[in-house]
N, C-alpha and C positions, 0 to 999 in steps of 0.2 A: 241956303248958305252960298254966297258967291265965291268965285275962284280966289279973289284977293284975300278974303277972310281965311279961306282954307290955307293959303300960303303963309299967312301970319301965324296961324295955329301950328303949322308944321315947324316954323322957325322957333316957336316958343318951346316945343317939346323935343327939339332936335337933340338936345344934350341929356334928356331924361328918358328917352325911349329905349328901345331894344339896343343893347350895347354889343359891340363886336368883341372878339377875343376867344370865343369858344372853339375848340377843335373837337370834332365829332368822330367817334369810332363807329364804323359801319360794318356789320357782319353780313357780307354779301351772300352767305348761304341762306339767309332768310328771304332774299328778294325774288321777285317773279316779274317777268315781262308784263307790262300793262298795269303795274302798280302806279299809284299817283304819289309824287313827292311833294310835300308841303314844307315851306320854311317861313320863319319869321325873319324878315330882312332888316338891314341896317341903313338902307338908302332913304332919301327924301320921299321917293315914290312909295316905299313901303310904309312910311309913317302916314302918308295920305290915306292909304287903304285902311290902316289900323284906326284912323280917326273915323272914317266913313262906315266901316264894318264893325259896329259895336259888339256883335256877337262872335266875332272871329278871333282866333288865336294865331293864325298864320296869314301872312300878307301875299304869298306867292305860291304858285303850283306849277308842276310840270309832269311829263309822262316818262316813266322809267322804261328804257328799251335796252335790248342787247344788240350792239352794232359792232361788227367785225370782232366778235368774241369778247367785247368789253361792255360793262354796264355803263350806260350813259343816261342823261336826262335831257329830253327835248323840251324847250320852254321858250316863251316869248317874254322878253324883259327889256326895259329901257335902261340906258346908262351903263351897259356892260358890253361895249362894242370892241374891246381890245382884241378879242379872238375872231372878230368878223370884219376885219379891215375897216373899222370905224363906221360901219353901216349897221343899222338896227335890224339885222336879219334874225329869224328864229335861230336859236342856239342849240347845239348838242354838246353838253358839257360832261366832263368826267364828274363822278360823285364828289370828289374832293374839291373841285372848283365850285360846283353848285352850292356846297355847304362850307365854303371857305370862311375863315374867321372874319374877314372884312365884308362878307356878304350875308352871313346867317348867324343868328343868335339862338335859334330854335329850329327844330325840324322833326319830321316823321315821314313814314311811308304808310300808305293806306291801300286797301284792296277791295275792289268791288266783287260782290258774291256772284261769280259766274264761273264758267269752265276756263281752264288754262288756255284752251284753244281760242276762245273768244277774246281773252285778254291779250294773247299774242297778236291777233288781228288788230286790236285797238292800238297796240304798240306800233305795228307796221303802218297804221294810218298816220300816227304822229311823225314817223320817219318820212312818210310821203310828203307831209306838209313842210317838213324841214328841207327836203330836197328841192322844193319849189322856190326856196329862198324868199319866203314870205317876210315882209317887214313887220315890225311891231306897230300896233295900232294906237297911236297917241290920242285918238279921238274916242276910243273904247266903243266902237259901233258893232253891235251884234249883227246888224243887217248887212255888214260889209265883210266879206271873207277874203278880200284882196290884201288885207292886213289883219293881224290877230293880236289879241292880248292873252295873258296867261290862262285864265279860266276858260276863255273861249276856245283855245287850242284843246284843252282837256275835254270840254263839252263836245266839240266836233269829232275828236278821236273816238269817243264812245258812240256818238250818233251814227258813225259808219257801221256799227253793229246793231242799230235800232234801239240804243239805250239813251234815254234822256237822263244823264247822270245828275244834273242839277234839279230834276223833277219840276221844272218850270219856275223855280225860285230865281228871282232877280230883284234888283234894288236900284233906286235912283242914286247915281254917283255924281257928286258935285262938279266933277271935271268933264262930264259926258252929257250929251244931248239925249241919249237913249238909256233905258234900263240896262244894267250890267250884272253879270254873274260874279259874285265874290268867291274866293276859295272856300269860305264857310258854307256857301250854298251847295257846294259839292260834298263837303265833308259831312253835312247834315243828312245826307241820304242814308236811310236806315240799312241799306244793303252794303254800305261801305264801312269797313272796320279799320280803325287806326291801330294797326297791329304792331308797329315798330316805332317807338319814340326814341329818337337818337340820344345817346349819352355822350357826355364829354370824354375825350381821351384822358387817361390818367396822366398825371404830371410825372416827368422823369426825375 
């Protein structure tokens, strides 16, 4: 399927896909450094991923870290440069921003089955990538780590501890010249448990 056809399909489903408006309640006592955050997004790029990844329920992923005493999510994303001076750097967002109503309509946290010490090191690796001010990879090239996309960042963070979190799973993505890792390729790992599915905040 060529890029122009993908774009047409995105336009056709733009108004019937994942809708914004949900406000999520997050119980931070359940969280642990090195967890993986997944969300179903509301952007055009999210719809492209949802079209391509037929088995997936989330279009985006990031690493949960503790930074300066606060929970944050390190992630690579296009089209959200307001907090990075208009440049597509890797982002470190507050939980409320990552799961903001205009950016997320579904979400969860998942945990890889290993020790907290290993997961802490995975989180530190994600922070290391963020500090390097790596740009988002609009070409989605696994072979190039001078720029990163979301699942690639998660994969590389775990690889720092000798863990292939996607277990070699990858797919042809219509907008890329190489095989790419989808969020579902990570979530399908049997050692990963989707332990916390976010619930909408109660209405006042």
